C-alpha atoms as an extended CHARMM CRD file, in Angstrom:
* protein
*
       227  EXT
         1         1  MET       CA              3.5840000000       18.3820000000      -22.3300000000  PROA      1               0.0000000000
         2         2  ARG       CA              5.5010000000       16.0430000000      -19.8940000000  PROA      2               0.0000000000
         3         3  PRO       CA              4.0920000000       15.5240000000      -16.4020000000  PROA      3               0.0000000000
         4         4  ARG       CA              5.8430000000       17.3820000000      -13.6120000000  PROA      4               0.0000000000
         5         5  SER       CA              7.2580000000       15.3070000000      -10.7730000000  PROA      5               0.0000000000
         6         6  ALA       CA              5.8560000000       15.6840000000       -7.2690000000  PROA      6               0.0000000000
         7         7  PRO       CA              8.3760000000       17.0260000000       -4.9850000000  PROA      7               0.0000000000
         8         8  ALA       CA              9.9200000000       14.4910000000       -2.5490000000  PROA      8               0.0000000000
         9         9  ALA       CA              8.6500000000       14.8270000000        0.8930000000  PROA      9               0.0000000000
        10        10  PRO       CA             11.2990000000       14.2910000000        2.7990000000  PROA      10              0.0000000000
        11        11  SER       CA             13.8770000000       12.5430000000        0.8430000000  PROA      11              0.0000000000
        12        12  SER       CA             15.9000000000        9.9650000000        2.8530000000  PROA      12              0.0000000000
        13        13  ARG       CA             14.4930000000        6.5280000000        3.4150000000  PROA      13              0.0000000000
        14        14  GLY       CA             12.0910000000        6.0690000000        6.3460000000  PROA      14              0.0000000000
        15        15  ARG       CA             12.4300000000        9.1320000000        8.4780000000  PROA      15              0.0000000000
        16        16  ILE       CA              8.9050000000        8.8410000000        9.8230000000  PROA      16              0.0000000000
        17        17  GLU       CA              9.9560000000       11.5400000000       12.4440000000  PROA      17              0.0000000000
        18        18  ALA       CA             10.1990000000       14.0120000000        9.7130000000  PROA      18              0.0000000000
        19        19  VAL       CA              6.4120000000       13.9390000000        9.1740000000  PROA      19              0.0000000000
        20        20  LEU       CA              5.4480000000       13.8440000000       12.8030000000  PROA      20              0.0000000000
        21        21  PRO       CA              5.2230000000       16.7550000000       15.2100000000  PROA      21              0.0000000000
        22        22  PRO       CA              8.1720000000       17.7150000000       17.4140000000  PROA      22              0.0000000000
        23        23  ALA       CA              6.5490000000       16.2080000000       20.4490000000  PROA      23              0.0000000000
        24        24  ALA       CA              6.5120000000       12.7700000000       18.8400000000  PROA      24              0.0000000000
        25        25  VAL       CA              9.2190000000       10.1170000000       19.1440000000  PROA      25              0.0000000000
        26        26  ALA       CA              9.5020000000        7.4060000000       16.6200000000  PROA      26              0.0000000000
        27        27  VAL       CA             11.6180000000        4.3140000000       16.0140000000  PROA      27              0.0000000000
        28        28  GLU       CA             11.6380000000        2.4330000000       12.7180000000  PROA      28              0.0000000000
        29        29  ARG       CA             13.4240000000       -0.7650000000       11.4400000000  PROA      29              0.0000000000
        30        30  PHE       CA             13.6910000000       -2.3050000000        8.0390000000  PROA      30              0.0000000000
        31        31  ASP       CA             14.1150000000       -5.7930000000        9.1900000000  PROA      31              0.0000000000
        32        32  ASP       CA             12.9090000000       -8.0150000000       12.0340000000  PROA      32              0.0000000000
        33        33  ALA       CA             14.8340000000       -8.3790000000       15.3990000000  PROA      33              0.0000000000
        34        34  ASP       CA             14.9960000000      -11.9830000000       16.5430000000  PROA      34              0.0000000000
        35        35  PRO       CA             14.5620000000      -12.9110000000       19.3140000000  PROA      35              0.0000000000
        36        36  VAL       CA             12.5370000000      -10.1840000000       20.9090000000  PROA      36              0.0000000000
        37        37  TRP       CA             11.2690000000      -10.6590000000       24.5190000000  PROA      37              0.0000000000
        38        38  LEU       CA              7.5700000000      -10.2040000000       24.9230000000  PROA      38              0.0000000000
        39        39  PHE       CA              5.4180000000       -9.9000000000       28.0430000000  PROA      39              0.0000000000
        40        40  PRO       CA              3.4030000000      -13.0240000000       28.5490000000  PROA      40              0.0000000000
        41        41  SER       CA              0.2320000000      -11.3210000000       27.7060000000  PROA      41              0.0000000000
        42        42  GLU       CA              1.6070000000      -10.1850000000       24.4640000000  PROA      42              0.0000000000
        43        43  ALA       CA              3.1070000000      -13.6120000000       23.6040000000  PROA      43              0.0000000000
        44        44  ALA       CA             -0.3130000000      -15.1560000000       24.0690000000  PROA      44              0.0000000000
        45        45  VAL       CA             -1.5510000000      -12.9730000000       21.2930000000  PROA      45              0.0000000000
        46        46  VAL       CA              0.5590000000      -14.5750000000       18.6240000000  PROA      46              0.0000000000
        47        47  ALA       CA              0.9870000000      -17.9490000000       20.2530000000  PROA      47              0.0000000000
        48        48  GLY       CA             -0.6620000000      -19.6260000000       17.4270000000  PROA      48              0.0000000000
        49        49  ALA       CA              0.3890000000      -17.3260000000       14.5190000000  PROA      49              0.0000000000
        50        50  VAL       CA              2.7230000000      -18.1430000000       11.7360000000  PROA      50              0.0000000000
        51        51  GLU       CA              6.4230000000      -17.0640000000       12.1600000000  PROA      51              0.0000000000
        52        52  LYS       CA              6.1440000000      -13.9380000000        9.8190000000  PROA      52              0.0000000000
        53        53  ARG       CA              3.3090000000      -12.6780000000       12.0470000000  PROA      53              0.0000000000
        54        54  ARG       CA              5.1370000000      -13.3660000000       15.4000000000  PROA      54              0.0000000000
        55        55  LYS       CA              8.2890000000      -11.6300000000       14.1310000000  PROA      55              0.0000000000
        56        56  GLU       CA              6.5720000000       -8.4580000000       12.8790000000  PROA      56              0.0000000000
        57        57  PHE       CA              4.3830000000       -8.3060000000       15.9360000000  PROA      57              0.0000000000
        58        58  ALA       CA              7.4250000000       -8.6110000000       18.2210000000  PROA      58              0.0000000000
        59        59  THR       CA              9.5240000000       -6.2440000000       16.2800000000  PROA      59              0.0000000000
        60        60  VAL       CA              7.0320000000       -3.3340000000       16.1090000000  PROA      60              0.0000000000
        61        61  ARG       CA              6.6100000000       -3.7170000000       19.8410000000  PROA      61              0.0000000000
        62        62  LEU       CA             10.4240000000       -3.5840000000       20.2300000000  PROA      62              0.0000000000
        63        63  CYS       CA             10.2100000000       -0.2730000000       18.3370000000  PROA      63              0.0000000000
        64        64  ALA       CA              7.3960000000        1.0040000000       20.5130000000  PROA      64              0.0000000000
        65        65  ARG       CA              9.3350000000        0.1790000000       23.7840000000  PROA      65              0.0000000000
        66        66  GLU       CA             12.3800000000        2.0270000000       22.5280000000  PROA      66              0.0000000000
        67        67  ALA       CA             10.2020000000        4.9400000000       21.5250000000  PROA      67              0.0000000000
        68        68  LEU       CA              8.6740000000        4.9930000000       25.0780000000  PROA      68              0.0000000000
        69        69  ALA       CA             11.9760000000        4.7070000000       26.6940000000  PROA      69              0.0000000000
        70        70  ARG       CA             13.0950000000        8.0280000000       24.8650000000  PROA      70              0.0000000000
        71        71  LEU       CA              9.9610000000        9.4930000000       26.6690000000  PROA      71              0.0000000000
        72        72  GLY       CA             11.2030000000        8.1820000000       29.9740000000  PROA      72              0.0000000000
        73        73  VAL       CA              8.2870000000        5.6840000000       30.0360000000  PROA      73              0.0000000000
        74        74  ALA       CA              8.9250000000        2.1270000000       31.4260000000  PROA      74              0.0000000000
        75        75  ALA       CA              8.3390000000       -0.9980000000       29.4170000000  PROA      75              0.0000000000
        76        76  THR       CA              4.7280000000       -2.2960000000       29.6540000000  PROA      76              0.0000000000
        77        77  PRO       CA              2.6270000000       -4.7990000000       27.7490000000  PROA      77              0.0000000000
        78        78  LEU       CA              1.1950000000       -3.4170000000       24.5390000000  PROA      78              0.0000000000
        79        79  VAL       CA             -1.5770000000       -5.7800000000       23.9140000000  PROA      79              0.0000000000
        80        80  PRO       CA             -4.1280000000       -5.2520000000       21.0750000000  PROA      80              0.0000000000
        81        81  GLY       CA             -7.5380000000       -4.1400000000       22.3290000000  PROA      81              0.0000000000
        82        82  GLU       CA            -10.7290000000       -3.4000000000       20.5410000000  PROA      82              0.0000000000
        83        83  ARG       CA            -10.2990000000       -3.5450000000       16.6680000000  PROA      83              0.0000000000
        84        84  GLY       CA             -6.5970000000       -4.1690000000       17.2050000000  PROA      84              0.0000000000
        85        85  ALA       CA             -5.6810000000       -0.7640000000       18.8920000000  PROA      85              0.0000000000
        86        86  PRO       CA             -2.7040000000       -1.2730000000       21.5010000000  PROA      86              0.0000000000
        87        87  ALA       CA             -3.2590000000       -0.0910000000       24.9700000000  PROA      87              0.0000000000
        88        88  TRP       CA             -0.7420000000        2.6160000000       25.6570000000  PROA      88              0.0000000000
        89        89  PRO       CA              0.5780000000        3.5880000000       29.0690000000  PROA      89              0.0000000000
        90        90  PRO       CA             -1.2920000000        6.2650000000       30.8840000000  PROA      90              0.0000000000
        91        91  GLY       CA             -0.2550000000        9.7460000000       29.7480000000  PROA      91              0.0000000000
        92        92  VAL       CA              0.9530000000        8.4560000000       26.3600000000  PROA      92              0.0000000000
        93        93  VAL       CA             -0.6290000000        8.2500000000       22.8800000000  PROA      93              0.0000000000
        94        94  GLY       CA              0.8930000000        6.1930000000       20.1070000000  PROA      94              0.0000000000
        95        95  SER       CA              0.5690000000        4.1590000000       17.0220000000  PROA      95              0.0000000000
        96        96  MET       CA              2.2820000000        1.2340000000       15.2910000000  PROA      96              0.0000000000
        97        97  THR       CA              2.5870000000        0.0370000000       11.6740000000  PROA      97              0.0000000000
        98        98  HSD       CA              4.3280000000       -2.6060000000        9.7410000000  PROA      98              0.0000000000
        99        99  CYS       CA              4.5640000000       -3.7610000000        6.0680000000  PROA      99              0.0000000000
       100       100  ASP       CA              7.0110000000       -5.8160000000        4.0760000000  PROA      100             0.0000000000
       101       101  GLY       CA             10.4410000000       -4.5570000000        4.9810000000  PROA      101             0.0000000000
       102       102  TYR       CA              9.3330000000       -1.8770000000        7.4710000000  PROA      102             0.0000000000
       103       103  ARG       CA              8.2030000000       -1.6980000000       11.0860000000  PROA      103             0.0000000000
       104       104  ALA       CA              7.7060000000        1.5370000000       13.1030000000  PROA      104             0.0000000000
       105       105  ALA       CA              6.1190000000        2.9070000000       16.2280000000  PROA      105             0.0000000000
       106       106  ALA       CA              5.6230000000        6.6330000000       17.2400000000  PROA      106             0.0000000000
       107       107  VAL       CA              4.5070000000        7.8610000000       20.6970000000  PROA      107             0.0000000000
       108       108  ALA       CA              3.9110000000       11.3220000000       22.2210000000  PROA      108             0.0000000000
       109       109  PRO       CA              2.8580000000       12.8510000000       25.5160000000  PROA      109             0.0000000000
       110       110  ALA       CA             -0.9790000000       13.0620000000       25.7290000000  PROA      110             0.0000000000
       111       111  ALA       CA             -0.5660000000       16.5700000000       27.0980000000  PROA      111             0.0000000000
       112       112  GLN       CA              0.8680000000       17.6670000000       23.8180000000  PROA      112             0.0000000000
       113       113  VAL       CA             -0.7650000000       15.2670000000       21.3400000000  PROA      113             0.0000000000
       114       114  ALA       CA             -4.2390000000       14.0770000000       21.6630000000  PROA      114             0.0000000000
       115       115  ALA       CA             -4.1530000000       11.3670000000       19.0940000000  PROA      115             0.0000000000
       116       116  LEU       CA             -1.5860000000        9.9160000000       16.7640000000  PROA      116             0.0000000000
       117       117  GLY       CA             -1.9120000000        7.6050000000       13.7010000000  PROA      117             0.0000000000
       118       118  ILE       CA              0.8570000000        6.1740000000       11.4870000000  PROA      118             0.0000000000
       119       119  ASP       CA              0.7610000000        3.9280000000        8.5280000000  PROA      119             0.0000000000
       120       120  ALA       CA              3.1990000000        2.3840000000        6.1330000000  PROA      120             0.0000000000
       121       121  GLU       CA              2.5360000000        0.6690000000        2.7250000000  PROA      121             0.0000000000
       122       122  PRO       CA              4.6970000000       -0.4330000000       -0.1770000000  PROA      122             0.0000000000
       123       123  ASP       CA              4.5800000000        2.1910000000       -3.0750000000  PROA      123             0.0000000000
       124       124  LEU       CA              2.7450000000       -0.2660000000       -5.3170000000  PROA      124             0.0000000000
       125       125  PRO       CA             -0.5770000000       -0.2570000000       -7.0990000000  PROA      125             0.0000000000
       126       126  LEU       CA             -3.4890000000       -1.4820000000       -4.9760000000  PROA      126             0.0000000000
       127       127  PRO       CA             -4.8630000000       -4.8940000000       -5.7800000000  PROA      127             0.0000000000
       128       128  GLU       CA             -7.4760000000       -4.9370000000       -8.6060000000  PROA      128             0.0000000000
       129       129  GLY       CA            -10.8070000000       -3.6060000000       -7.4140000000  PROA      129             0.0000000000
       130       130  VAL       CA             -9.5290000000       -2.2490000000       -4.0220000000  PROA      130             0.0000000000
       131       131  LEU       CA             -9.4170000000        1.3870000000       -5.0870000000  PROA      131             0.0000000000
       132       132  ASP       CA            -13.1180000000        1.3530000000       -5.7260000000  PROA      132             0.0000000000
       133       133  MET       CA            -13.6140000000        0.1120000000       -2.1690000000  PROA      133             0.0000000000
       134       134  VAL       CA            -11.4770000000        2.6880000000       -0.4090000000  PROA      134             0.0000000000
       135       135  ALA       CA            -11.8570000000        5.8970000000       -2.5920000000  PROA      135             0.0000000000
       136       136  SER       CA            -14.8100000000        7.7510000000       -3.8820000000  PROA      136             0.0000000000
       137       137  PRO       CA            -14.7670000000        8.9300000000       -7.5880000000  PROA      137             0.0000000000
       138       138  ALA       CA            -14.4020000000       12.4790000000       -6.3540000000  PROA      138             0.0000000000
       139       139  GLU       CA            -11.2810000000       11.5180000000       -4.4420000000  PROA      139             0.0000000000
       140       140  VAL       CA             -9.9050000000        9.7950000000       -7.3530000000  PROA      140             0.0000000000
       141       141  ALA       CA            -10.6090000000       12.6930000000       -9.5570000000  PROA      141             0.0000000000
       142       142  ALA       CA             -8.8090000000       14.8700000000       -7.1350000000  PROA      142             0.0000000000
       143       143  PHE       CA             -5.4630000000       12.8890000000       -7.2270000000  PROA      143             0.0000000000
       144       144  PRO       CA             -2.5410000000       15.3090000000       -8.0160000000  PROA      144             0.0000000000
       145       145  ALA       CA             -2.1100000000       15.4660000000      -11.8400000000  PROA      145             0.0000000000
       146       146  VAL       CA              1.6900000000       14.9980000000      -11.5180000000  PROA      146             0.0000000000
       147       147  ALA       CA              4.0420000000       12.1210000000      -11.6210000000  PROA      147             0.0000000000
       148       148  GLY       CA              4.5560000000       10.7270000000       -8.0110000000  PROA      148             0.0000000000
       149       149  PRO       CA              3.7710000000        7.8440000000       -5.7360000000  PROA      149             0.0000000000
       150       150  GLN       CA              0.9680000000        5.4660000000       -6.3000000000  PROA      150             0.0000000000
       151       151  TRP       CA             -1.7070000000        7.9680000000       -5.4150000000  PROA      151             0.0000000000
       152       152  GLY       CA             -4.3730000000        5.2490000000       -4.7760000000  PROA      152             0.0000000000
       153       153  ARG       CA             -2.1070000000        3.4210000000       -2.4650000000  PROA      153             0.0000000000
       154       154  LEU       CA             -1.1490000000        6.5710000000       -0.7460000000  PROA      154             0.0000000000
       155       155  LEU       CA             -4.7550000000        7.5430000000       -0.2110000000  PROA      155             0.0000000000
       156       156  PHE       CA             -5.2930000000        4.0350000000        1.4090000000  PROA      156             0.0000000000
       157       157  CYS       CA             -2.3450000000        4.7510000000        3.6340000000  PROA      157             0.0000000000
       158       158  ALA       CA             -3.6630000000        8.2020000000        4.7600000000  PROA      158             0.0000000000
       159       159  LYS       CA             -7.1180000000        6.8130000000        5.5540000000  PROA      159             0.0000000000
       160       160  GLU       CA             -5.4460000000        3.9810000000        7.6460000000  PROA      160             0.0000000000
       161       161  ALA       CA             -3.3860000000        6.6990000000        9.5210000000  PROA      161             0.0000000000
       162       162  LEU       CA             -6.5810000000        8.7700000000       10.0510000000  PROA      162             0.0000000000
       163       163  TYR       CA             -8.4100000000        5.7840000000       11.5470000000  PROA      163             0.0000000000
       164       164  LYS       CA             -5.6250000000        5.0170000000       13.9410000000  PROA      164             0.0000000000
       165       165  ALA       CA             -5.9280000000        8.5840000000       15.2560000000  PROA      165             0.0000000000
       166       166  TRP       CA             -9.6590000000        8.6130000000       15.0500000000  PROA      166             0.0000000000
       167       167  PHE       CA            -10.4530000000        5.3550000000       17.0180000000  PROA      167             0.0000000000
       168       168  PRO       CA             -8.7760000000        6.1760000000       20.2560000000  PROA      168             0.0000000000
       169       169  LEU       CA            -10.6620000000        9.4640000000       20.3650000000  PROA      169             0.0000000000
       170       170  THR       CA            -14.0850000000        8.1340000000       19.5840000000  PROA      170             0.0000000000
       171       171  GLY       CA            -14.0450000000        4.3690000000       20.0430000000  PROA      171             0.0000000000
       172       172  ARG       CA            -15.9410000000        4.1890000000       16.8700000000  PROA      172             0.0000000000
       173       173  TRP       CA            -15.3440000000        2.4930000000       13.4840000000  PROA      173             0.0000000000
       174       174  LEU       CA            -14.5780000000        4.8380000000       10.5220000000  PROA      174             0.0000000000
       175       175  GLY       CA            -15.3020000000        3.2680000000        7.1680000000  PROA      175             0.0000000000
       176       176  PHE       CA            -13.3460000000        4.2370000000        4.1280000000  PROA      176             0.0000000000
       177       177  GLU       CA            -16.4710000000        5.8650000000        2.7190000000  PROA      177             0.0000000000
       178       178  GLU       CA            -16.9520000000        7.9170000000        5.9060000000  PROA      178             0.0000000000
       179       179  ALA       CA            -13.9640000000       10.1720000000        5.2160000000  PROA      179             0.0000000000
       180       180  ARG       CA            -12.8170000000       12.3890000000        2.2800000000  PROA      180             0.0000000000
       181       181  VAL       CA             -9.0780000000       12.6180000000        1.9410000000  PROA      181             0.0000000000
       182       182  ASP       CA             -7.4060000000       15.0530000000       -0.4830000000  PROA      182             0.0000000000
       183       183  LEU       CA             -3.7590000000       14.4820000000       -1.0720000000  PROA      183             0.0000000000
       184       184  ALA       CA             -1.1970000000       17.4760000000       -1.9650000000  PROA      184             0.0000000000
       185       185  VAL       CA              1.9820000000       17.2320000000       -3.7520000000  PROA      185             0.0000000000
       186       186  ASP       CA              3.8160000000       19.0380000000       -0.8270000000  PROA      186             0.0000000000
       187       187  GLY       CA              3.6270000000       16.0810000000        1.3070000000  PROA      187             0.0000000000
       188       188  THR       CA              0.4330000000       16.9500000000        3.1930000000  PROA      188             0.0000000000
       189       189  PHE       CA             -3.1570000000       15.8580000000        3.0430000000  PROA      189             0.0000000000
       190       190  SER       CA             -6.5440000000       16.9270000000        4.4920000000  PROA      190             0.0000000000
       191       191  ALA       CA             -9.2840000000       14.7160000000        5.7010000000  PROA      191             0.0000000000
       192       192  GLY       CA            -12.9260000000       15.4280000000        6.3680000000  PROA      192             0.0000000000
       193       193  VAL       CA            -14.9780000000       13.1210000000        8.3990000000  PROA      193             0.0000000000
       194       194  LEU       CA            -18.4940000000       12.6500000000        6.7970000000  PROA      194             0.0000000000
       195       195  THR       CA            -20.0020000000       11.3230000000       10.0280000000  PROA      195             0.0000000000
       196       196  ASN       CA            -20.3730000000       12.4880000000       13.6470000000  PROA      196             0.0000000000
       197       197  GLY       CA            -17.0200000000       14.1360000000       14.6930000000  PROA      197             0.0000000000
       198       198  ALA       CA            -14.7220000000       13.2830000000       17.4470000000  PROA      198             0.0000000000
       199       199  ALA       CA            -15.2730000000       15.1200000000       20.7460000000  PROA      199             0.0000000000
       200       200  LEU       CA            -12.0920000000       16.7230000000       22.2090000000  PROA      200             0.0000000000
       201       201  GLY       CA            -12.6150000000       19.0330000000       25.0900000000  PROA      201             0.0000000000
       202       202  ASP       CA            -15.0800000000       21.6930000000       23.8110000000  PROA      202             0.0000000000
       203       203  ARG       CA            -14.3080000000       20.9560000000       20.2230000000  PROA      203             0.0000000000
       204       204  VAL       CA            -15.9550000000       18.5220000000       17.8560000000  PROA      204             0.0000000000
       205       205  LEU       CA            -13.4800000000       17.6200000000       15.1690000000  PROA      205             0.0000000000
       206       206  THR       CA            -14.5610000000       16.7570000000       11.6670000000  PROA      206             0.0000000000
       207       207  ARG       CA            -11.2790000000       18.0530000000        9.9630000000  PROA      207             0.0000000000
       208       208  PHE       CA             -7.9540000000       16.4550000000       10.2060000000  PROA      208             0.0000000000
       209       209  THR       CA             -4.6080000000       17.1540000000        8.6680000000  PROA      209             0.0000000000
       210       210  GLY       CA             -1.7180000000       14.7000000000        7.9600000000  PROA      210             0.0000000000
       211       211  ARG       CA              1.5720000000       14.4450000000        6.2890000000  PROA      211             0.0000000000
       212       212  TRP       CA              3.0530000000       11.9340000000        3.9100000000  PROA      212             0.0000000000
       213       213  HSD       CA              6.4130000000       10.6450000000        2.8200000000  PROA      213             0.0000000000
       214       214  ALA       CA              7.4150000000        8.5420000000       -0.1420000000  PROA      214             0.0000000000
       215       215  ALA       CA             10.7950000000        7.2960000000       -1.0100000000  PROA      215             0.0000000000
       216       216  ASP       CA             12.6200000000        4.0210000000       -1.8480000000  PROA      216             0.0000000000
       217       217  GLY       CA              9.2940000000        2.1090000000       -2.5350000000  PROA      217             0.0000000000
       218       218  LEU       CA              7.8910000000        3.0320000000        0.8080000000  PROA      218             0.0000000000
       219       219  LEU       CA              4.8100000000        5.2480000000        1.6260000000  PROA      219             0.0000000000
       220       220  LEU       CA              4.3060000000        6.6370000000        5.1490000000  PROA      220             0.0000000000
       221       221  ALA       CA              1.4140000000        8.7100000000        6.3900000000  PROA      221             0.0000000000
       222       222  THR       CA              0.8880000000       10.3160000000        9.6840000000  PROA      222             0.0000000000
       223       223  VAL       CA             -2.0250000000       12.1110000000       11.4210000000  PROA      223             0.0000000000
       224       224  ALA       CA             -1.3460000000       13.9490000000       14.6790000000  PROA      224             0.0000000000
       225       225  VAL       CA             -4.2900000000       15.6650000000       16.6260000000  PROA      225             0.0000000000
       226       226  PRO       CA             -2.8060000000       18.5120000000       18.9430000000  PROA      226             0.0000000000
       227       227  SER       CA             -4.0930000000       18.4330000000       22.4870000000  PROA      227             0.0000000000
């Protein structure tokens, strides 16, 4: 019996907004903008970095500022803070990502979205030995039994998106082994946190949901926590 193919979710290249809630705004690029003006505090972060790092750092911030402008938010320095999480303007949540050939940023009003995480990865196998580091045997056994993207890399991508939503809520590290992610062929995934949950108002969150997209050699994963 030939394996069935996983349905494409959504089909056109990029389109990260298609896997984000309506309140979120995203800007993506498939190349680096050059030159990009940076605030002095941003430029200082990459002053000693190689050219590739400086360009991707600047381009993803260009994406973020364009997304913020669409929310009516003025340009502001987006300097990495603890564990690399950028400091967003008051009243805004956001996330940034970049991989070879892709840069993106997504933002949303904090009144509607409490936390947002996005991640992009090439649709390629993980390097040897990495899957054992990021996935449990149970997660691997639960991979969809259909032809589709590189499920191991997609799991990694989903866990990165989860962490980017988790850290601003908690200020705590979340190891790969501290979350169980289950991927579905319909372009969604669920995540259970195996440690103390994230406090949000009168709720303690231990379950999260996300969406994924695969097309043209690119994997995207997003996690949005409603306010």
